[in-house]
N, C-alpha and C positions, 0 to 999 in steps of 0.2 A: 464468784464460784463459791460454794458454801465449804468444801472440803477436798483437799489434793489428798488421793492418798499415794500416788506413784506419776513420777515426772521421768517421762520415756524420751533422751535425744536418739533421734533416728537418722543414721546417716546412710546415703545412698553410695555404695561401694561395688567395687570390680570383684572379678573372678579370682586376680591375684591377691586382691588384699583378703578375700575371704579365705585363700589356700593358707596365708601368712597365718590367719588369726587360728585358723583350725590346729593349725601345726602345734600350737602353743596352748589348746587346749578349750578353746570356744567353739563351744557347741551349734548345730546348725538345725535349726527348725524349718523342715520343708512345709510347707501348708499346701493340703490337695485342694483340690475343685472344691469339694465337700466341704470342707473346712471354713475355705474363704468365701463361701456362698453364705454359711452360716454367721459369720462375721457382719457381713455387709446385711444382711435380712436383718439383725438386730439392730444396728444402727439405724437402718431403715423405719423400726419399730417404736423408736425410743419416743418420737414426736410426729411420727407420721411421715409417708411419702411425698407430702407436699412441703413439710420443713427440711427434708432430707435435701430436696433439690432444689430449695428457695434461692439458692445463689444461681443457680444452673448448674449444669454435669462440668466437673473438671476430668481430665486425664491424668492419672497418677507414673511417677516414673516408669512403671512396670507396664504402661499401656494401658490400664484398664479405665472405663467409664464411671465415673464414683460421684457421688454428693456429700454431705457432712452432716453429722448429726450433732457435732460440737459448735462452737464458738470460736471463731479465727479471731486470735487477739494481735498477732505479727502475721504481713503478707510481705515478704521484703521482696521485690525484683522477680513478680512472678513472669514467669516465661509467655511470650505472646506465641498463638497459633500463626505460624506462615504457610503457605500456600503456594505450592507451585503447579503452573498447569500444566495437564496431561498433554503430552506428547503422543504420537501414533507409535504404537503397541507399547506403549507403558502408560500405567494409572495416575493421578493425580497424586503427587506427592506432598505428604504433611509433615513439617517438623515442629518442633517450640524452641524459640530461641529468648534469651533473657539479657536484659542490657549487659554487654561486657565492661561499660564502666565501672560496675558496682559489684559491691563484695560483702562477704560478712564472717565473722569468725565467731565462736561461740565459746571462747577461751574463759571468758569469766563466770560462765553459768555454772560450773560445780563450786566455786568459792560462794555464789550467792545462794544456790541450794542448802550449802554447809550450814550458812550463816540462819536461813529459814529452818533448818534442823532436818534436811534430807540428804543421806548417803548413800553412797554407791551400792547396791543389793543384787545385781545382776549385770551380765552381759552376755548377749547371744546373737545369732543372726539369723533373719527371716526371709525365707527365698519363696515367691510367690508362686503359683501354676504357669501365669502368664509370663513368667520371663523367658526370655529368648536367647539372651546373650550373657550368660552366667553371672549377672547380675545380683544383688540382694540388698537387705538393709540392716546394718549392723544398729543392735538396740544396747542401747544404754540405761538401766534402768535406775530410780534412786529413790527411795522411803525413807521415812523416819525411823525405820529401825531398821536400816541398811547397814552392814558390816563387811561387806565382801573386800577381801583382799585379793590382790592380783599379783601374777609373778613380774619380772621386771621387762621380760620381753612382751608381754601383750599390753603393760601399761606405756611404754614405750611408742606402741604402732597406736594406742589411743590417743595418745598425747600430740604425736602427731597430724591424725585427723582433726581433733577437735579444736587444735590451737592455729590450725590453717584456716585461709579463706574459702568460702562457699559461694557461689553465683548465687545461688536463692534459698530463702530460709522462711518457716513459717511458724506458729506455735499457734498449737488448738487446745481447747477447754471442752472438756464434755463432761457433764454434771452427774450423766446416768454411770458413768465408769468411774469416776471419781479421778480420772488420768489428766496428766497434760502430756501432748506430742511436741517435741520440738525437730522439725524435720529440715534436712538440708539436704541438699542435689547439687552436683556438680564442683568436685572441690577445685580450686583455681590453682593452677600450675604457676610454680615461680615465675617462668618466664612469660606468664599472662599478665603477672602482677602489675606492670609497669603500666598497662593501659585503663587500670582498676584508678577512678578517681574520686569515687566514692566511697571508704573504708570504715565499716561499722562494726561496733560490736555488741550481741544481743545481750540485755542485762534482765535480771529479774528481782522483785522484791515481794514479800509477801505482806501482806496488809492486816490490821485487825477486823476482827469479823469476818475473814475468811474471805476477802477480796484480794484480788491480786493484781499486778501492774507490772506490765514489761513496757521494753522502749528499747530505743536502737539506738544505740550510741555512738556520735562518730568518734574514729579514732585515725591513727596513720600505718602507713604500711611498713614503718619501722619495727611495730609491735607484732610485726606477724612471725 
């Protein structure tokens, strides 16, 4: 990747956490159908529709069917499609399940980004028009000119989320937007950590010449 202008950590959170963050001043961006369509169409136009769907269709956490115009650097514990056969009076049921023995945390990313010259610049919540259960995406952005300060209440909530273990995580790089998105879904509750045998910590390193390196480092549950 030639240049990274922005790194976004996107965490899937529920309505209760959204309410708590908004109470302390974090703003919500409710994206309407037109806005969402415009963004998706823009991604499709980057390299064309064939490139966008080169790896097939994917369903995001909000239930939208998408492709991707960027490059996937990390794809940790991707959920698998589970289909239950239709029974009389009910439609076929489709769910997505990831391996419950694997989990990743993002605790080291902030330090790694600071070492590479990227600092906190924005915190907000995005809700897509397809949301049906009050869920949304907490977006934590880092740029080279970032200098955002947080009050102690917001900082405590963010640290609790980022330092915890997440079931699935991805890293996408997009040269057309100059952005990297680190996405994590399904935070692992403390009572379920005993099931996790493969604990990971996402790490980032900026290389000379604009190249990047991401890795999934093994860690232990005691550091959660």
